[in-house]
PAVO-545597 format. One record per residue (C-alpha): residue number from 1; residue in three letters; x, y, z. Coordinates in steps of 0.05 Angstrom, whole numbers, plus 5000, padded with zeros to 4 digits. Example, Ala and Ser with C-alpha at 12.3 -4.5 7.8 and 13.67 -1.06 7.14 Angstrom:
# PAVO-545597
1,ala,5246,4910,5156 .
2,ser,5273,4979,5143 .
END
This chain:
# PAVO-545597
1,unk,1679,2812,8085 .
2,unk,1750,2825,8059 .
3,unk,1768,2888,8123 .
4,unk,1744,2833,8171 .
5,unk,1792,2783,8128 .
6,unk,1850,2837,8140 .
7,unk,1823,2865,8223 .
8,unk,1836,2777,8230 .
9,unk,1911,2785,8200 .
10,unk,1931,2839,8231 .
11,unk,1903,2816,8301 .
12,unk,1947,2753,8291 .
13,unk,2000,2789,8259 .
14,unk,1995,2834,8332 .
15,unk,2002,2777,8375 .
16,unk,2061,2737,8345 .
17,unk,2091,2793,8321 .
18,unk,2135,2773,8395 .
19,unk,2201,2742,8405 .
20,unk,2174,2687,8450 .
21,unk,2149,2658,8386 .
22,unk,2182,2622,8324 .
23,unk,2134,2648,8275 .
24,unk,2091,2712,8259 .
25,unk,2035,2725,8227 .
26,unk,2073,2777,8177 .
27,unk,2069,2730,8120 .
28,unk,1995,2717,8126 .
29,unk,1963,2784,8112 .
30,unk,2017,2799,8057 .
31,unk,1989,2723,8031 .
32,unk,1918,2760,8043 .
33,unk,1936,2832,8010 .
34,unk,1967,2814,7954 .
35,unk,1913,2756,7937 .
36,unk,1851,2821,7947 .
37,unk,1895,2887,7922 .
38,unk,1886,2864,7856 .
39,unk,1806,2864,7860 .
40,unk,1822,2952,7882 .
41,unk,1821,2996,7827 .
42,unk,1823,3063,7863 .
43,unk,1886,3085,7866 .
44,unk,1913,3134,7926 .
45,unk,1965,3165,7949 .
46,unk,1998,3146,7992 .
47,unk,2028,3198,8040 .
48,unk,2073,3167,8099 .
49,unk,2108,3244,8124 .
50,unk,2066,3291,8147 .
51,unk,2045,3324,8077 .
52,unk,2032,3398,8123 .
53,unk,2114,3409,8116 .
54,unk,2111,3471,8086 .
55,unk,2127,3521,8151 .
56,unk,2154,3506,8215 .
57,unk,2124,3541,8279 .
58,unk,2154,3591,8323 .
59,unk,2182,3544,8383 .
60,unk,2188,3577,8441 .
61,unk,2235,3567,8504 .
62,unk,2276,3600,8559 .
63,unk,2348,3618,8579 .
64,unk,2362,3618,8653 .
65,unk,2439,3630,8682 .
66,unk,2441,3615,8750 .
67,unk,2476,3675,8791 .
68,unk,2516,3682,8734 .
69,unk,2553,3618,8768 .
70,unk,2550,3583,8702 .
71,unk,2563,3611,8619 .
72,unk,2498,3607,8581 .
73,unk,2523,3549,8548 .
74,unk,2469,3498,8509 .
75,unk,2496,3427,8489 .
76,unk,2454,3396,8421 .
77,unk,2472,3321,8425 .
78,unk,2468,3295,8359 .
79,unk,2480,3215,8352 .
80,unk,2455,3172,8305 .
81,unk,2448,3099,8323 .
82,unk,2467,3041,8277 .
83,unk,2416,2984,8250 .
84,unk,2438,2914,8273 .
85,unk,2444,2878,8210 .
86,unk,2447,2807,8243 .
87,unk,2369,2805,8253 .
88,unk,2336,2748,8229 .
89,unk,2313,2752,8159 .
90,unk,2260,2709,8118 .
91,unk,2269,2648,8099 .
92,unk,2243,2653,8021 .
93,unk,2246,2724,7973 .
94,unk,2206,2768,7973 .
95,unk,2180,2775,7892 .
96,unk,2128,2808,7852 .
97,unk,2069,2798,7804 .
98,unk,2053,2820,7739 .
99,unk,1986,2832,7764 .
100,unk,2005,2878,7829 .
101,unk,2072,2884,7838 .
102,unk,2058,2868,7912 .
103,unk,2107,2830,7951 .
104,unk,2087,2764,7972 .
105,unk,2126,2724,8024 .
106,unk,2128,2641,8056 .
107,unk,2176,2636,8101 .
108,unk,2182,2670,8178 .
109,unk,2218,2716,8210 .
110,unk,2225,2736,8291 .
111,unk,2210,2800,8307 .
112,unk,2208,2838,8369 .
113,unk,2152,2887,8405 .
114,unk,2141,2912,8474 .
115,unk,2072,2895,8507 .
116,unk,2017,2932,8502 .
117,unk,2016,2946,8587 .
118,unk,2087,2963,8596 .
119,unk,2152,2992,8532 .
120,unk,2209,2974,8554 .
121,unk,2274,2964,8527 .
122,unk,2307,2895,8551 .
123,unk,2383,2873,8519 .
124,unk,2366,2810,8477 .
125,unk,2325,2859,8430 .
126,unk,2364,2882,8370 .
127,unk,2403,2948,8356 .
128,unk,2391,2941,8452 .
129,unk,2474,2962,8444 .
130,unk,2470,3017,8391 .
131,unk,2418,3054,8430 .
132,unk,2443,3051,8500 .
133,unk,2509,3080,8478 .
134,unk,2479,3133,8443 .
135,unk,2438,3156,8510 .
136,unk,2504,3136,8561 .
137,unk,2540,3179,8502 .
138,unk,2484,3238,8513 .
139,unk,2494,3233,8596 .
140,unk,2583,3219,8591 .
141,unk,2581,3287,8543 .
142,unk,2524,3326,8598 .
143,unk,2579,3314,8642 .
144,unk,2648,3327,8617 .
145,unk,2620,3395,8602 .
146,unk,2595,3407,8666 .
147,unk,2626,3471,8695 .
148,unk,2594,3506,8627 .
149,unk,2528,3486,8624 .
150,unk,2481,3525,8650 .
151,unk,2418,3490,8593 .
152,unk,2417,3424,8565 .
153,unk,2371,3427,8499 .
154,unk,2365,3367,8466 .
155,unk,2315,3338,8397 .
156,unk,2265,3284,8433 .
157,unk,2267,3251,8373 .
158,unk,2333,3264,8313 .
159,unk,2301,3287,8247 .
160,unk,2348,3231,8213 .
161,unk,2361,3177,8237 .
162,unk,2291,3172,8284 .
163,unk,2308,3137,8338 .
164,unk,2272,3168,8412 .
165,unk,2319,3179,8465 .
166,unk,2318,3162,8532 .
167,unk,2301,3229,8556 .
168,unk,2294,3219,8622 .
169,unk,2355,3194,8639 .
170,unk,2387,3251,8590 .
171,unk,2347,3302,8642 .
172,unk,2370,3266,8700 .
173,unk,2442,3289,8670 .
174,unk,2428,3356,8660 .
175,unk,2392,3358,8732 .
176,unk,2464,3325,8760 .
177,unk,2505,3372,8738 .
178,unk,2467,3439,8760 .
179,unk,2432,3454,8680 .
180,unk,2367,3451,8675 .
181,unk,2334,3402,8614 .
182,unk,2297,3427,8559 .
183,unk,2262,3387,8496 .
184,unk,2256,3415,8419 .
185,unk,2200,3356,8416 .
186,unk,2173,3373,8338 .
187,unk,2183,3298,8317 .
188,unk,2164,3268,8378 .
189,unk,2104,3316,8397 .
190,unk,2046,3270,8368 .
191,unk,2073,3215,8359 .
192,unk,2102,3176,8412 .
193,unk,2077,3182,8489 .
194,unk,2105,3230,8536 .
195,unk,2115,3246,8615 .
196,unk,2147,3298,8613 .
197,unk,2121,3314,8691 .
198,unk,2137,3264,8716 .
199,unk,2211,3264,8687 .
200,unk,2221,3328,8710 .
201,unk,2232,3355,8645 .
202,unk,2240,3435,8659 .
203,unk,2200,3461,8594 .
204,unk,2200,3423,8532 .
205,unk,2166,3469,8465 .
206,unk,2143,3432,8398 .
207,unk,2102,3458,8332 .
208,unk,2042,3417,8314 .
209,unk,2037,3425,8240 .
210,unk,2068,3347,8230 .
211,unk,2043,3295,8271 .
212,unk,1983,3338,8298 .
213,unk,1963,3351,8235 .
214,unk,1950,3424,8252 .
215,unk,1966,3453,8173 .
216,unk,2027,3492,8144 .
217,unk,2049,3555,8206 .
218,unk,2001,3513,8245 .
219,unk,2012,3536,8334 .
220,unk,2057,3517,8366 .
221,unk,2069,3498,8441 .
222,unk,2107,3492,8501 .
223,unk,2111,3455,8564 .
224,unk,2145,3487,8637 .
225,unk,2147,3450,8694 .
226,unk,2102,3464,8746 .
227,unk,2163,3478,8805 .
228,unk,2179,3532,8760 .
229,unk,2105,3565,8753 .
230,unk,2129,3603,8824 .
231,unk,2193,3627,8801 .
232,unk,2193,3698,8801 .
233,unk,2267,3698,8789 .
234,unk,2263,3659,8731 .
235,unk,2284,3695,8672 .
236,unk,2225,3695,8622 .
237,unk,2189,3749,8565 .
238,unk,2141,3777,8597 .
239,unk,2076,3796,8559 .
240,unk,2011,3799,8553 .
241,unk,1977,3738,8544 .
242,unk,2029,3721,8604 .
243,unk,1989,3763,8652 .
244,unk,1940,3733,8702 .
245,unk,1864,3729,8675 .
246,unk,1834,3754,8727 .
247,unk,1869,3824,8739 .
248,unk,1888,3832,8653 .
249,unk,1865,3897,8657 .
250,unk,1871,3930,8714 .
251,unk,1936,3955,8681 .
252,unk,1980,3946,8742 .
253,unk,2068,3961,8738 .
254,unk,2103,3901,8727 .
255,unk,2088,3833,8718 .
256,unk,2037,3781,8745 .
257,unk,2054,3707,8712 .
258,unk,1984,3662,8707 .
259,unk,2002,3602,8729 .
260,unk,2018,3542,8687 .
261,unk,2041,3550,8621 .
262,unk,2008,3605,8599 .
263,unk,2053,3650,8642 .
264,unk,2094,3644,8583 .
265,unk,2046,3664,8537 .
266,unk,2071,3736,8508 .
267,unk,2019,3765,8450 .
268,unk,1963,3745,8417 .
269,unk,1951,3680,8398 .
270,unk,1922,3667,8325 .
271,unk,1842,3639,8329 .
272,unk,1851,3606,8265 .
273,unk,1913,3571,8282 .
274,unk,1876,3556,8345 .
275,unk,1816,3525,8319 .
276,unk,1860,3476,8263 .
277,unk,1892,3455,8326 .
278,unk,1826,3442,8358 .
279,unk,1803,3402,8310 .
280,unk,1850,3364,8296 .
281,unk,1856,3351,8368 .
282,unk,1782,3327,8366 .
283,unk,1806,3276,8314 .
284,unk,1862,3248,8366 .
285,unk,1805,3235,8414 .
286,unk,1762,3207,8367 .
287,unk,1818,3158,8347 .
288,unk,1821,3131,8428 .
289,unk,1889,3186,8433 .
290,unk,1947,3171,8433 .
291,unk,1963,3096,8465 .
292,unk,1912,3072,8419 .
293,unk,1951,3113,8363 .
294,unk,2014,3084,8392 .
295,unk,1999,3021,8398 .
296,unk,1970,3026,8319 .
297,unk,2040,3053,8305 .
298,unk,2091,2999,8325 .
299,unk,2054,2941,8281 .
300,unk,2053,2987,8222 .
301,unk,2126,3016,8224 .
302,unk,2152,2941,8249 .
303,unk,2115,2916,8187 .
304,unk,2155,2966,8135 .
305,unk,2210,2945,8187 .
306,unk,2200,2878,8159 .
307,unk,2172,2890,8076 .
308,unk,2245,2918,8065 .
309,unk,2287,2870,8106 .
310,unk,2252,2812,8064 .
311,unk,2274,2862,8001 .
312,unk,2345,2862,8024 .
313,unk,2342,2790,8041 .
314,unk,2309,2782,7956 .
315,unk,2366,2834,7929 .
316,unk,2429,2793,7982 .
317,unk,2452,2837,7993 .
318,unk,2426,2902,8046 .
319,unk,2415,2958,7994 .
320,unk,2355,2989,8027 .
321,unk,2403,3001,8100 .
322,unk,2363,3017,8156 .
323,unk,2390,3065,8211 .
324,unk,2336,3081,8254 .
325,unk,2334,3036,8309 .
326,unk,2301,2974,8303 .
327,unk,2287,2963,8379 .
328,unk,2211,2996,8375 .
329,unk,2216,3033,8436 .
330,unk,2267,3071,8415 .
331,unk,2238,3103,8353 .
332,unk,2174,3133,8336 .
333,unk,2130,3120,8273 .
334,unk,2191,3135,8206 .
335,unk,2239,3095,8195 .
336,unk,2299,3128,8153 .
337,unk,2329,3084,8088 .
338,unk,2401,3089,8071 .
339,unk,2390,3071,7988 .
340,unk,2460,3053,7980 .
341,unk,2438,3056,7899 .
342,unk,2411,3113,7853 .
343,unk,2387,3138,7921 .
344,unk,2357,3198,7892 .
345,unk,2321,3177,7835 .
346,unk,2283,3113,7878 .
347,unk,2253,3177,7923 .
348,unk,2228,3199,7846 .
349,unk,2203,3128,7831 .
350,unk,2167,3128,7893 .
351,unk,2135,3199,7889 .
352,unk,2101,3190,7820 .
353,unk,2090,3120,7835 .
354,unk,2041,3160,7900 .
355,unk,2086,3139,7955 .
356,unk,2103,3211,7985 .
357,unk,2148,3213,8041 .
358,unk,2218,3234,8049 .
359,unk,2291,3260,8016 .
360,unk,2346,3274,8063 .
361,unk,2419,3288,8032 .
362,unk,2456,3252,8012 .
363,unk,2418,3186,8011 .
364,unk,2363,3174,8054 .
365,unk,2288,3169,8046 .
366,unk,2244,3187,8102 .
367,unk,2183,3140,8105 .
368,unk,2137,3147,8177 .
369,unk,2076,3100,8159 .
370,unk,2029,3150,8216 .
371,unk,1966,3119,8252 .
372,unk,1929,3174,8241 .
373,unk,1923,3153,8173 .
374,unk,1958,3108,8139 .
375,unk,1940,3030,8127 .
376,unk,1981,2963,8131 .
377,unk,1953,2953,8069 .
378,unk,1999,3024,8044 .
379,unk,2054,2993,8079 .
380,unk,2047,2932,8030 .
381,unk,2034,2968,7965 .
382,unk,2094,3029,7991 .
383,unk,2149,2958,8000 .
384,unk,2135,2935,7926 .
385,unk,2135,3004,7899 .
386,unk,2220,2983,7932 .
387,unk,2216,2926,7903 .
388,unk,2201,2951,7831 .
389,unk,2240,3011,7845 .
390,unk,2303,2977,7850 .
391,unk,2293,2945,7778 .
392,unk,2263,3011,7736 .
393,unk,2314,3070,7750 .
END
């Protein structure tokens, strides 16, 4: 019965977490959790960053030079955007109870999320100007260096700030400059929906040990746009596993590539890692796929953002400053939080109490509620511990 009540409140929260509503159901859900959590005795660690961040899988990409006309320059523009600090906050302070130290809310706040049908950015959403400026800066940098660029290699989601860049626009700017567009999707793959083919990206690469949950040293992946499949003038590493499967054992001279990204394989793929990855993909499928998980992700991260803002309201200052864009379409799961007080001590307190996040110097804690295995209850408990940490350290 309790789970049914949670589901009802989550649904209400999702339905009301939209700019045309004056109220949200987040507070009601928090109150429900606050009432029932003391009855739950079982404690578990809350992982807010992927637990298998132990080894970095190799990322494969190609560099091309067009007829010697341009230098083989790689532009990798890391742009951070500051969060809009004028967002509406609840009018009543966040408080903790002696029994469960979980936050309780009594007032509503305005929030904004895209509709389920269409994730679009509109200029009424908080942080829109900063996000647009970051994307324009990337395009501007490409244009300013167009006479020396052969390749633009860009991160899809910035690892530090959590910003999800406009890859379609960056691809367009790269192509307008006569360069190829490639993307490092380490923090985007399995996190946000991607349309690399439709966006015209020439190639992309990613690891699978983060949001794809394939384990330490997990297999990496590449995307190559189909327009390059038959281009035999394109520089590449030619390897045994990239050869055409139907002629692989003829041992003919030269290199006749397999169609698709498979033509860029070099050596034998590690079977145990492929098996782990296959198991992870089956779990994604059973959960309804990435589009379904993305909808839950929007609400999970939005709820965490709401709770953090409520802590700031209680403190009367922005003790936890979110530097990830407030526009849900311009981020994935991650919120990067600058701790204005005793940052390392707060991070250690959270870890000691079962909230497993990620530390980045000098004062940033990255928290990523992952929809595949994190719950609204996890987010609620973590925020309560963030509030407690301010008094405990």
